[in-house]
C-alpha positions in Angstrom: -41.8 49.5 -11.7 -39.2 51.8 -13.3 -35.6 50.8 -13.8 -34.4 53.3 -11.2 -36.9 52.1 -8.6 -35.9 48.5 -9.3 -32.2 49.3 -9.0 -32.9 51.1 -5.7 -34.9 48.2 -4.2 -32.1 45.7 -5.2 -29.5 48.0 -3.6 -31.6 48.2 -0.4 -32.1 44.4 -0.4 -28.4 43.8 -0.9 -27.6 46.3 1.9 -29.9 44.5 4.4 -28.3 41.1 3.5 -24.8 42.4 3.9 -25.6 44.3 7.1 -27.1 41.1 8.6 -23.8 39.2 8.0 -21.2 41.9 8.6 -23.0 44.0 11.3 -22.3 43.8 15.1 -25.0 42.4 17.3 -26.3 44.8 20.0 -25.9 44.2 23.8 -23.4 41.6 24.8 -22.8 40.9 21.2 -20.7 44.0 21.0 -18.0 42.1 22.9 -17.8 39.7 19.9 -17.2 42.5 17.4 -14.4 41.9 14.9 -15.4 44.5 12.3 -12.6 46.8 11.5 -14.8 49.9 11.7 -15.8 49.0 15.3 -12.3 48.0 16.4 -10.7 51.1 14.8 -13.2 53.4 16.6 -12.5 51.6 19.9 -8.8 52.0 19.5 -9.1 55.7 18.8 -11.6 56.4 21.6 -9.6 54.4 24.2 -6.4 56.2 23.1 -8.1 59.6 23.6 -9.1 58.5 27.1 -5.5 57.7 27.9 -4.5 61.0 26.3 -6.7 62.8 28.7 -5.2 60.9 31.7 -1.7 61.6 30.4 -2.6 65.3 29.9 -3.9 65.5 33.5 -0.5 64.1 34.7 1.3 66.7 32.6 -0.7 69.4 34.3 0.4 68.0 37.7 4.0 68.1 36.5 3.7 71.8 35.4 2.0 72.7 38.6 4.9 71.3 40.6 7.5 73.1 38.4 5.7 76.4 38.3 7.6 77.5 41.4 10.9 76.7 43.1 9.1 76.4 46.4 6.3 74.2 45.4 5.3 71.5 47.8 2.6 70.1 45.5 4.2 66.6 45.2 6.9 64.8 47.0 9.8 63.0 45.2 8.1 59.6 45.0 4.7 60.9 43.8 6.5 63.1 41.2 8.5 60.1 40.0 5.4 58.0 39.4 3.5 60.9 37.7 6.5 61.7 35.5 7.0 58.1 34.5 3.3 57.5 33.8 2.9 60.7 31.8 5.7 59.6 29.4 4.6 56.0 29.3 1.0 56.8 28.6 1.7 59.3 25.9 4.2 57.1 24.1 2.7 53.6 24.6 -1.0 54.1 25.3 -1.8 57.1 23.2 0.3 57.9 20.2 0.9 54.5 18.7 -2.6 53.0 19.5 -4.3 56.1 18.1 -2.7 55.8 14.7 -3.2 52.0 14.8 -6.9 52.7 15.3 -6.9 55.3 12.5 -5.2 52.8 10.2 -7.6 49.9 11.1 -10.6 52.2 10.5 -9.4 53.8 7.3 -7.2 51.4 5.3 -9.9 49.0 4.1 -12.0 52.0 3.0 -9.0 53.6 1.2 -8.0 50.3 -0.4 -11.5 49.5 -1.7 -12.2 46.4 0.4 -14.6 45.3 3.2 -12.2 44.5 6.1 -8.7 43.7 7.1 -7.1 40.3 6.6 -7.5 39.1 10.2 -10.5 40.7 11.9 -10.2 38.5 15.0 -6.5 39.4 15.4 -7.4 43.1 15.3 -10.1 42.5 18.0 -7.6 40.5 20.1 -5.0 43.3 19.8 -7.6 45.9 21.0 -8.4 43.9 24.1 -4.7 43.3 24.9 -4.2 47.1 24.6 -7.2 47.9 26.8 -6.3 45.4 29.5 -2.6 46.2 29.5 -3.3 49.9 29.7 -5.8 49.3 32.5 -3.0 47.5 34.5 -0.9 50.6 34.4 -3.7 53.0 35.3 -4.8 50.7 38.2 -1.2 50.8 39.5 -1.2 54.6 39.3 -4.4 54.8 41.3 -3.1 52.2 43.8 0.1 54.2 44.3 2.4 51.5 42.9 2.9 53.0 39.4 6.3 52.7 37.7 8.7 55.3 39.1 12.0 54.8 37.2 11.1 57.0 34.2 9.3 56.0 31.0 12.7 54.9 29.7 13.3 52.5 32.8 17.0 52.9 32.8 18.9 50.3 34.8 20.2 50.1 37.5 17.4 52.5 38.8 14.8 50.0 37.7 16.7 46.9 39.0 15.6 45.1 42.1 18.3 46.7 44.3 17.0 50.3 43.7 13.3 49.5 42.9 12.4 46.5 45.1 8.6 46.9 44.9 6.3 45.9 42.0 6.4 49.4 40.4 9.0 48.4 37.8 7.3 45.1 37.2 4.0 46.9 36.4 5.8 48.7 33.6 7.8 45.8 32.2 4.8 43.4 32.2 2.1 46.0 31.3 4.0 47.5 28.4 4.9 44.1 27.1 1.2 43.1 27.2 0.4 46.3 25.2 3.2 45.5 22.7 1.3 42.3 21.8 -1.3 44.6 20.4 1.3 46.6 18.4 2.9 43.6 16.8 -0.4 42.0 15.9 -1.5 45.2 14.3 1.8 45.4 12.4 1.3 42.0 10.9 -2.4 42.6 10.1 -1.7 45.9 8.4 1.2 44.7 6.3 -0.7 41.6 5.1 -3.9 43.7 4.4 -2.1 46.4 2.5 -0.2 43.8 0.3 -3.0 41.3 -0.2 -6.5 42.7 0.5 -7.0 45.5 -2.0 -9.4 46.4 -4.7 -8.8 44.5 -8.0 -6.5 46.4 -10.3 -4.9 48.5 -7.5 -1.3 47.8 -8.3 1.3 48.7 -5.7 2.1 52.0 -7.5 -1.6 53.0 -7.5 -2.1 52.7 -3.7 -3.2 55.7 -1.8 -0.3 57.5 -0.2 -1.5 56.8 3.3 -1.3 53.0 2.6 2.4 53.5 1.7 3.0 55.3 4.9 1.3 52.7 7.0 3.1 49.9 5.1 6.5 51.4 6.0 5.4 52.2 9.6 4.0 48.6 10.2 7.3 47.2 8.9 9.2 49.4 11.3 7.0 48.2 14.1 7.6 44.6 13.2 11.4 45.0 13.6 11.4 47.9 16.1 9.4 46.5 18.9 11.1 43.1 19.5 14.3 44.7 21.0 12.1 46.5 23.6 10.1 43.3 24.3 13.4 41.4 24.7 14.8 44.1 27.1 11.6 44.0 29.2 11.8 40.2 29.4 15.5 40.2 30.4 15.0 42.9 33.1 11.9 41.1 34.4 13.8 37.8 34.5 16.6 39.6 36.4 14.2 41.0 38.9 12.2 37.8 39.3 14.8 35.1 39.1 18.1 37.0 39.7 19.7 36.4 36.3 22.3 39.2 36.1 22.1 40.7 32.6 22.4 44.3 34.0 24.5 43.6 37.1 28.1 44.6 36.5 29.2 42.7 39.6 28.3 39.4 37.9 29.2 40.1 34.3 26.2 42.2 33.3 26.1 45.8 32.1 23.4 48.5 32.6 24.2 49.9 29.2 22.7 46.8 27.6 19.3 48.1 28.6 20.0 51.4 26.9 21.0 49.8 23.7 17.9 47.5 23.6 15.6 50.4 24.6 16.9 52.9 22.0 17.0 50.3 19.3 13.3 50.6 19.7 13.1 54.2 21.0 14.6 56.1 18.1 12.7 54.3 15.3 9.6 55.0 17.5 10.0 58.7 16.8 9.4 58.0 13.1 6.8 55.3 13.8 4.8 58.1 15.5 5.6 60.8 13.0 5.1 59.0 9.7 1.3 58.2 10.2 0.8 61.9 10.9 2.8 62.7 7.8 0.7 60.2 5.8 -2.5 62.0 6.9 -1.0 65.3 5.8 -0.1 63.8 2.4 -3.7 62.6 2.1 -5.5 65.7 3.3 -3.3 68.5 1.9 -3.8 67.8 -1.8 -7.6 67.7 -1.3 -7.7 71.0 0.5 -5.3 72.5 -2.1 -7.4 71.2 -5.0 -4.4 69.6 -6.8 -2.7 66.1 -6.8 0.1 65.4 -4.4 3.4 66.7 -5.7 6.3 64.2 -6.0 4.2 61.1 -5.1 7.0 58.6 -5.9 9.8 60.8 -4.4 7.8 60.9 -1.1 7.6 57.1 -1.2 11.3 56.8 -1.6 11.9 59.3 1.2 9.8 57.4 3.7 11.4 54.1 2.9 14.9 55.7 3.3 13.8 57.4 6.5 12.7 54.0 7.9 16.0 52.5 6.9 18.1 55.3 8.4 16.0 55.4 11.7 17.4 52.0 12.7 21.0 53.3 12.6 20.5 56.2 15.0 19.9 54.6 18.4 23.2 55.8 19.8 22.0 59.4 19.1 20.6 59.1 22.7 23.8 57.8 24.2 26.5 60.2 23.3 27.6 60.8 26.9 27.9 57.1 28.0 31.5 56.7 26.7 31.0 55.7 23.0 34.3 55.7 20.9 34.8 58.8 18.9 34.7 57.1 15.5 31.3 55.6 16.4 30.1 59.0 17.6 31.1 60.5 14.2 29.1 57.8 12.4 25.9 58.2 14.4 26.2 62.0 14.4 26.4 62.0 10.6 23.5 59.5 10.3 21.4 61.6 12.7 21.9 64.7 10.5 21.3 62.7 7.3 17.8 61.6 8.3 16.8 65.3 8.0 17.0 64.9 4.2 14.0 62.6 3.6 12.1 64.6 6.1 12.8 67.8 4.2 11.8 66.1 0.9 8.3 65.5 2.3 8.0 69.1 3.7 9.0 70.6 0.3 6.6 68.3 -1.5 3.8 69.5 0.7 4.8 73.1 0.1 4.9 72.5 -3.7 1.4 71.0 -3.4 0.2 74.1 -1.7 1.9 76.4 -4.3 0.5 74.5 -7.3 -3.0 74.4 -5.9 -5.6 76.8 -4.6 -5.8 76.2 -0.8 -9.2 76.8 0.7 -9.3 77.8 4.3 -10.6 75.1 6.7 -9.9 73.9 10.2 -7.8 70.9 9.0 -5.6 73.2 6.9 -5.2 75.5 9.9 -3.9 72.6 11.9 -1.5 71.6 9.1 0.0 75.1 9.1 0.4 74.8 12.8 2.2 71.5 12.3 4.6 73.1 9.7 5.6 75.8 12.2 6.1 73.5 15.2 7.7 70.6 13.3 10.3 72.7 11.5 11.5 74.1 14.9 11.6 70.6 16.3 13.6 69.4 13.3 16.1 72.3 13.6 16.7 71.6 17.3 17.0 67.9 16.3 19.9 68.7 14.0 21.5 70.7 16.8 21.3 67.7 19.1 22.7 65.5 16.4 26.0 67.4 16.7 28.1 65.7 19.5 29.6 68.9 21.1 26.2 70.6 21.4 24.6 67.4 22.7 27.2 67.0 25.4 26.2 70.4 26.7 22.4 70.0 26.3 22.1 66.4 27.2 19.6 65.6 30.0 18.4 69.2 30.1 15.0 70.7 29.4 16.3 71.6 25.9 15.9 67.9 25.1 12.5 67.8 26.6 11.5 70.8 24.5 12.9 69.2 21.3 11.1 65.9 22.1 7.7 67.6 22.4 8.2 69.8 19.4 8.9 66.8 17.2 6.5 64.2 18.8 3.7 66.3 20.3 3.7 69.0 17.6 4.5 66.5 14.9 1.6 64.2 15.9 -1.0 66.3 17.7 -1.6 68.9 15.0 -1.9 66.4 12.2 -4.1 64.3 14.5 -6.5 67.2 14.9 -6.4 67.9 11.2 -7.4 64.4 10.3 -10.0 64.4 13.1 -11.7 67.4 11.6 -11.2 66.1 8.1 -12.6 62.6 8.7 -15.2 63.7 11.2 -17.9 63.8 8.5 -17.0 60.2 7.6 -17.3 59.0 11.2 -20.4 60.9 12.1 -22.2 61.8 8.9 -22.0 65.5 10.0 -19.8 68.4 9.1 -17.9 70.6 11.5 -19.6 73.9 12.5 -16.3 75.6 13.0 -17.5 78.1 15.6 -15.3 76.8 18.4 -12.7 75.2 16.2 -10.7 78.4 15.4 -10.5 79.5 19.1 -9.5 75.9 20.1 -6.7 75.9 17.5 -5.2 79.2 18.6 -5.3 78.3 22.3 -3.5 75.0 21.6 -1.0 76.6 19.3 -0.1 79.6 21.6 -0.2 77.4 24.7 2.0 74.8 23.1 4.7 77.2 22.0 4.6 79.1 25.2 5.1 75.9 27.2 7.9 74.2 25.2 9.7 77.2 23.8 10.5 78.3 27.4 11.9 74.8 28.0 14.5 75.5 25.3 15.6 78.5 27.4 15.6 76.8 30.8 17.6 73.9 29.1 20.2 76.3 27.7 20.4 77.8 31.2 21.3 74.3 32.5 18.0 73.1 34.1 18.2 69.2 34.2 15.2 67.2 33.2 13.4 64.8 35.6 13.9 67.0 38.6 10.9 68.0 40.8 12.5 70.9 42.7 15.1 73.5 41.8 16.9 76.3 43.8 15.3 79.8 43.7 18.6 81.4 42.8 18.9 79.3 39.6 17.1 82.0 37.5 14.7 79.4 36.1 11.6 80.3 38.0 10.1 83.0 35.7 10.5 80.8 32.6 9.1 77.8 34.4 6.1 79.8 35.5 5.4 81.0 31.9 5.8 77.5 30.7 3.2 76.3 33.2 0.8 79.1 32.3 1.1 78.0 28.6 0.4 74.4 29.5 -2.9 75.4 31.1 -3.8 77.5 28.1 -3.1 74.5 25.9 -5.1 72.2 28.2 -8.1 74.6 27.9 -7.7 74.5 24.1 -7.9 70.7 24.2 -11.0 70.9 26.4 -12.5 73.2 23.8 -11.8 70.7 21.1 -13.5 68.0 23.1 -16.6 70.3 23.5 -16.5 71.1 19.8 -16.6 67.4 18.8 -19.5 66.8 21.2 -21.4 69.7 19.5 -20.6 68.3 16.1 -22.0 64.9 17.1 -25.1 66.6 18.3 -25.7 69.6 16.1 -23.3 69.1 13.1 -24.8 69.8 9.6 -25.7 66.7 7.5 -24.3 66.4 4.0 -24.7 64.1 1.0 -21.4 62.7 -0.2 -17.8 63.8 -0.2 -17.9 67.2 1.4 -14.2 67.8 0.7 -14.4 66.8 -3.0 -11.7 64.2 -2.4 -10.5 61.6 -4.9 -10.1 58.7 -2.4 -12.4 55.6 -2.0 -13.5 56.2 1.5 -16.0 58.8 0.2 -17.5 56.3 -2.3 -19.7 54.9 0.5 -22.5 56.2 2.7 -21.5 58.1 5.9 -21.4 57.0 8.6 -20.1 53.9 6.8 -22.0 50.6 6.8 -20.3 47.6 8.5 -19.4 46.1 5.1 -18.0 49.4 3.5 -18.8 48.5 -0.1 -21.8 46.6 -1.4 -19.5 45.5 -4.2 -15.8 46.0 -4.8 -14.4 48.4 -7.4 -11.9 47.8 -10.1 -9.2 50.5 -9.9 -7.5 51.7 -13.1 -6.1 54.9 -11.8 -4.0 56.1 -8.8 -6.2 55.6 -5.8 -6.2 59.3 -4.8 -7.3 60.5 -8.2 -10.7 58.8 -8.5 -14.3 60.0 -8.7 -16.0 58.7 -5.5 -19.3 60.4 -6.3 -19.6 58.4 -9.6 -18.3 55.2 -8.1 -20.6 55.2 -5.0 -24.0 54.5 -6.7 -22.4 52.0 -9.1 -20.9 50.0 -6.2 -24.0 50.3 -4.0 -26.1 48.7 -6.8 -23.9 45.6 -6.6 -22.3 46.2 -10.1 -18.7 45.6 -8.9 -17.1 42.4 -7.8 -18.7 40.2 -5.1 -21.9 42.2 -5.4 -23.9 39.4 -3.8 -24.2 37.3 -0.7 -23.1 33.6 -0.8 -23.9 31.1 1.9 -24.0 33.9 4.5 -20.2 34.2 4.3 -18.0 37.3 4.8 -16.0 37.5 1.6 -13.3 39.8 0.2 -10.9 39.6 -2.6 -7.2 38.8 -2.3 -4.8 40.2 -4.9 -1.3 39.8 -6.1 0.9 42.1 -4.0 2.5 43.9 -6.9 0.1 43.9 -9.8 -3.2 44.1 -7.9 -4.7 41.3 -10.0 -7.3 39.3 -8.0 -6.0 35.8 -7.2 -8.3 34.4 -4.5 -11.5 34.8 -2.5 -10.7 35.3 1.2 -13.4 34.1 3.5 -13.3 36.0 6.8 -14.4 34.6 10.2 -17.7 35.8 11.7 -18.2 37.6 15.0 -16.9 35.6 18.0 -16.1 36.0 21.7 -12.8 34.2 21.3 -10.6 37.4 21.0 -11.8 38.8 24.3 -11.5 35.4 26.1 -8.0 34.9 24.6 -7.0 38.4 25.7 -8.3 37.7 29.2 -6.3 34.5 29.4 -3.2 36.4 28.2 -3.9 39.1 30.8 -4.2 36.5 33.5 -0.7 35.3 32.6 0.8 38.7 33.0 -1.1 39.3 36.3 0.2 36.0 37.7 3.7 37.1 36.7 3.1 40.5 38.3 2.0 39.0 41.6 4.8 36.3 41.4 2.4 33.4 41.4 4.7 31.6 39.0 3.3 28.1 39.9 0.0 29.1 38.2 1.5 30.5 35.0 1.6 27.1 33.2 -2.2 26.9 33.6 -2.6 30.3 32.0 -0.3 29.3 29.1 -2.3 26.1 28.5 -5.5 28.2 28.4 -4.0 30.6 25.9 -2.9 27.8 23.6 -6.2 26.1 23.8 -8.1 29.2 23.0 -5.8 30.0 20.0 -6.4 26.4 18.7 -10.1 27.1 18.8 -9.4 30.0 16.4 -8.2 27.5 13.9 -11.1 25.1 13.9 -11.9 23.9 10.4 -15.1 25.5 9.1 -17.6 23.8 6.8 -18.1 27.2 5.3 -14.7 26.8 3.5 -15.8 23.7 1.7 -17.7 23.5 -1.6 -15.8 23.8 -4.8 -12.3 24.8 -6.0 -13.4 27.9 -7.8 -15.8 30.7 -6.7 -17.6 33.2 -8.9 -16.7 36.8 -8.1 -18.8 38.5 -10.8 -18.1 39.9 -14.3 -17.5 36.3 -15.5 -14.5 35.6 -13.3 -13.8 32.8 -10.9 -11.1 32.5 -8.2 -10.0 29.8 -5.7 -10.8 30.1 -2.0 -7.9 31.4 0.0 -7.1 28.0 1.6 -6.3 26.6 -1.8 -4.6 29.7 -3.3 -0.8 29.8 -3.9 -0.2 32.8 -1.6 -2.9 33.1 1.1 -2.8 36.0 3.6 -2.1 33.6 6.5 1.1 32.3 4.9 2.5 35.8 4.5 1.4 36.5 8.1 3.6 33.6 9.4 6.5 34.9 7.4 6.2 38.3 9.0 5.7 36.8 12.4 9.0 34.9 12.0 10.7 38.1 10.9 9.7 39.7 14.2 10.7 36.6 16.0 14.1 36.5 14.3 14.6 40.2 15.2 14.1 39.4 18.8 16.5 36.5 18.5 19.2 38.6 16.8 18.8 41.2 19.5 19.3 38.6 22.1 22.5 37.3 20.5 23.6 41.0 20.0 23.0 41.5 23.7 25.1 38.5 24.7 27.9 39.6 22.4 27.7 43.1 23.8 28.2 41.8 27.3 31.2 39.7 26.2 32.8 42.8 24.6 31.9 45.5 27.1 30.8 44.1 30.4 33.2 43.9 33.4 34.1 40.7 35.2 34.5 38.5 32.1 35.2 35.7 31.5 33.5 33.8 34.4 35.5 31.2 36.4 32.8 28.5 36.1 31.7 28.7 32.4 30.9 25.0 32.0 29.7 23.6 28.6 26.7 21.3 28.2 27.6 17.6 27.7 28.4 17.0 24.1 26.2 13.9 23.9 23.2 15.9 24.9 23.9 18.6 22.4 24.5 15.9 19.7 21.2 14.2 20.6 19.3 17.5 20.4 20.9 18.2 17.0 19.8 14.8 15.7 16.2 15.5 16.9 16.2 18.8 15.1 17.5 17.2 12.0 14.5 14.8 12.2 12.2 17.8 12.4 13.7 19.2 9.2 13.4 15.9 7.4 9.9 15.3 8.6 8.8 18.8 7.6 10.1 18.3 4.1 8.6 14.8 3.9 5.1 16.1 5.0 4.7 17.8 1.6 4.2 14.4 0.0 3.3 12.2 3.0 1.5 14.5 5.4 0.6 12.1 8.3 4.0 10.2 8.7 5.9 13.4 8.0 4.1 15.3 10.8 4.4 12.3 13.1 8.2 12.5 12.7 8.1 16.3 13.2 6.1 15.9 16.4 8.6 13.2 17.7 11.6 15.4 16.8 10.2 18.5 18.6 9.4 16.5 21.7 12.8 14.9 21.8 14.7 18.1 21.1 12.6 19.9 23.7 13.3 17.3 26.4 17.0 17.3 25.7 17.2 21.1 25.8 15.3 21.2 29.0 17.8 18.7 30.5 20.7 20.9 29.4 19.1 24.2 30.7 18.0 22.9 34.1 20.4 20.1 35.0 23.5 20.2 32.9 24.5 23.9 33.4 25.7 25.9 36.4 23.1 28.2 38.1 22.4 31.0 35.7 22.3 33.5 38.5 26.1 33.2 39.0 27.2 35.1 35.9 25.8 36.9 32.9 27.6 34.5 30.5 25.8 31.5 32.0 22.6 33.5 32.1 23.1 34.3 28.4 23.6 30.6 27.5 20.5 29.7 29.6 18.2 32.2 27.9 19.3 31.3 24.4 18.6 27.6 25.2 15.2 28.6 26.7 14.4 30.5 23.5 15.0 27.4 21.5 13.1 25.2 24.0 10.1 27.5 23.8 10.1 27.3 20.0 10.2 23.5 20.1 7.2 23.7 22.5 5.3 25.8 20.1 6.4 23.5 17.2 5.0 20.6 19.1 1.6 22.3 19.2 1.8 23.1 15.5 2.8 19.6 14.6 0.1 18.0 16.8 -2.6 20.3 15.3 -1.3 19.6 11.8 -1.3 15.8 12.4 -4.9 16.0 13.7 -6.0 18.1 10.8 -4.3 15.7 8.4 -6.0 12.6 9.8 -9.4 14.4 9.7 -8.9 15.8 6.2 -10.3 19.2 7.1 -10.4 22.0 4.5 -7.5 23.8 6.3 -5.2 20.7 6.2 -2.9 21.8 3.3 -2.7 25.4 4.5 -1.9 24.2 8.1 0.9 22.1 6.8 2.4 24.9 4.8 2.2 27.4 7.6 3.6 24.9 10.1 6.5 24.1 7.8 7.7 27.7 8.1 7.8 27.5 11.8 9.5 24.1 11.9 12.3 25.2 9.6 12.9 28.4 11.6 12.9 26.5 14.9 15.5 24.0 13.6 17.7 26.9 12.5 17.3 28.8 15.8 17.9 25.5 17.7 21.2 24.8 15.9 22.3 28.4 16.7 21.4 27.8 20.4 23.4 24.6 20.5 26.5 26.1 19.0 26.2 29.3 21.0 27.7 28.0 24.3 30.8 26.7 22.5 31.2 30.0 20.7 30.9 31.9 24.0 33.4 29.5 25.6 35.9 30.1 22.8 35.5 33.9 23.1 35.9 33.7 26.9 39.1 31.7 26.5 40.5 34.6 24.4 40.3 36.9 27.3 36.8 38.2 27.5 35.8 41.9 27.4 
């Protein structure tokens, strides 16, 4: 047998072994899939289904507004359709689609086989699917949310929205946000720790940088919305008056919490699309991306600035003039990092030789649309103009030019660009050109007219308007344009179906790209790379055609199968030097069962079966504990061979395992929610009417002192567990139980009814936050104690991860104990 034939047979044998281990089983086994390729495809496909539903609702809206005399929908139906259109497009389409794109692409771009936590990715998908289905089922049943996708109070409060419509939004969106936060943690950890050896942080592909920034923004941007949803649901369900001005609340608190999330979300949606352009455009221009490091600096600065702009949406609510000046200047300043990226893209085009293609056509469409949206954004950043245009169709037009134009056109560009990777077939491009021009012309006809109706004073969110207003012709043209755009999207869907069925096959790398996803067969195998590459150059300037056969023959790292385990390499976050072998979990039904249990909790809350919710919580905790069962597959030696004469420790014995970083990031999100809660309480003290309350009673000092002593025991036991695991964890467990019982006594017995005033409700919720963390700490400590006594392979790692939680819980608990006394001191000074 010749050397070539022997190499081919070895490569085929290795492929079969890897596919047997990494592949998804057919039939019901598909429900157990955790592979990132499968999960990413599911996210994208489900998001497109929701996009079609949201687009249909948009057509209903435009049909209603096409004429001033339309009787197509009544006010209640229009309110539900309008609310669901915005909610679907923002929460069920845009963010989940780029999550799916990132989950599918990032391991391939980073030169690895999967993400750090495959089961968490699968769990996030099922939460997204079940939460989105709750919202669609409510729409079909006629009880969809009807207070607008922004859910402003008091319109969404129980007085003005007494049905379950608002509850569907608050619980359904919170359910979906579990998916977003889990994806954020998984993406950050994977980008920082699960890369090809040698890929230092300054050699990462540009899309990885974009997604690292976006995932970080999600991590600290979503908790304020989750907190606001919890507080509003608690007010609706248990009458705690956070947004009721008659009892010390303030409806503006909702706007602050919502837009603390809402304005960064604009960039959370835009940046992945910009990352796709920064990846695709250099390939189609035949030249490296211009200003690589400057682009990275610009997206980091954009992320930082985006969190200081939330009042941009609240200029007309009575903000002091000095604050208005600050937020107006910050809103204009954020245009600078955006312009840096646009000029870098233009420089890339100028220095290269662009070749016409459908992806490039969509990128040019993006340039035109997004620049208009950016200019109108600068206009709205100016306070005098915003006062005139606020809540008019001008704002609707700006929003769609930035978000829809800034996301849809890049989304279509990357769909056509990576279609060969997904399907193994190239676009035919017969329908693609016509589809682009229909979408482009229809889009601009639809939303440019809205600029004009807005300047003529047409308010947003109305379902009828007077004939003498002079808006009818413009609205009719806008509606015609929307149907042209819808037909363009239908043509795109048909084009994709034809590509799947009749597209031309190709060998490798049809675009002549320099990124690693083209160094594998297409469609990709479940394991991506038969062996892992060593990267010495920037990861968008490689030679995939030369790398592909080398890796397929098993000549890279981990080019073998060991004990039927799914193995990838972990690296140092900065240098990219390999420092551990990460053993990933096999396919399991646990993610779907855990998501079902989580969904049952939200459904029980929705139907107000509160007595049954503890059973759902117990089921959720039990299922998550099953995720952490010690596996015999982790045992067997301190060092593992990775090939090329190198050996590394397994991840549970490494100094910086992915799960440790994941806990740090989880606590960052948790702390963001806590800080937002304390901010909300302080905001009510400063701004809400009817402060201070007459009956602000403090907890008994003895109970607070006892809880503080128990928390101190948790801190001491956590530190002690490093040298004496079993007694240390026993002390931690006792401390959590004691602190939890004392906090429960304070919250339920020792305080006035929290429904009486927002100050008491604030103290109550802060105590409940601490109580909940002690409850989770009890589970962590109990599991760690069991693991310690049984000497499982995860024992040391479990102790290290739990120690982070225990320390944070103690800190949060001390803040919760001090908070009532701080609030009482502030109230005594005169209130707000």
